[in-house]
C-alpha positions in Angstrom: -178.1 48.7 -142.2 -175.2 46.3 -142.6 -171.7 47.6 -142.1 -170.2 45.5 -144.9 -170.7 46.1 -148.6 -173.7 44.1 -149.9 -172.6 41.2 -152.1 -174.7 41.9 -155.2 -174.1 42.3 -158.9 -174.2 46.0 -160.0 -175.2 45.0 -163.5 -178.8 44.5 -164.6 -179.5 41.8 -162.0 -182.9 42.1 -160.3 -183.3 41.5 -156.5 -186.6 40.9 -154.8 -187.7 42.9 -151.9 -186.7 40.1 -149.5 -183.3 39.7 -151.2 -182.7 43.5 -151.0 -183.6 43.5 -147.3 -181.3 40.6 -146.6 -178.4 42.2 -148.5 -178.8 45.5 -146.6 -179.7 44.0 -143.3 -182.9 46.0 -143.0 -186.6 45.3 -142.6 -189.2 45.5 -145.3 -190.7 48.5 -143.5 -187.3 50.3 -143.5 -186.9 49.5 -147.2 -190.3 50.9 -148.0 -189.5 54.1 -146.0 -186.2 54.5 -148.0 -188.1 53.9 -151.2 -190.8 56.5 -150.4 -188.1 58.9 -149.4 -186.4 58.5 -152.8 -183.2 57.0 -151.4 -183.5 53.9 -153.6 -185.4 53.3 -156.9 -188.0 50.6 -157.0 -189.2 48.9 -160.2 -192.2 46.9 -161.1 -192.1 43.7 -163.3 -194.8 42.5 -165.7 -196.6 40.6 -163.0 -196.9 43.7 -160.7 -194.1 42.5 -158.3 -191.5 45.0 -157.1 -187.7 44.6 -157.5 -184.5 46.5 -157.1 -181.3 46.6 -159.2 -177.9 45.8 -157.7 -176.5 49.2 -158.7 -179.3 50.9 -156.7 -178.6 48.7 -153.7 -174.9 49.6 -153.8 -175.7 53.3 -154.3 -177.9 53.3 -151.2 -175.2 51.6 -149.2 -172.6 54.1 -150.4 -174.8 57.1 -149.5 -175.6 55.6 -146.1 -171.9 55.1 -145.3 -171.0 58.6 -146.3 -173.5 60.3 -144.1 
């Protein structure tokens, strides 16, 4: 995971799986593992695609830095 705070909007902005991986500096597989573990919430849009909110990305980063 990246050592710098991800530059994302904590408001109700949606980030795709790719954008989330890029912001955190992790692979899609790693993001899926963290999602299944319950470390970050994943949402589904009307077309069935998955996305993440900026607030959840920042929360995951904060938790990772603290541990």
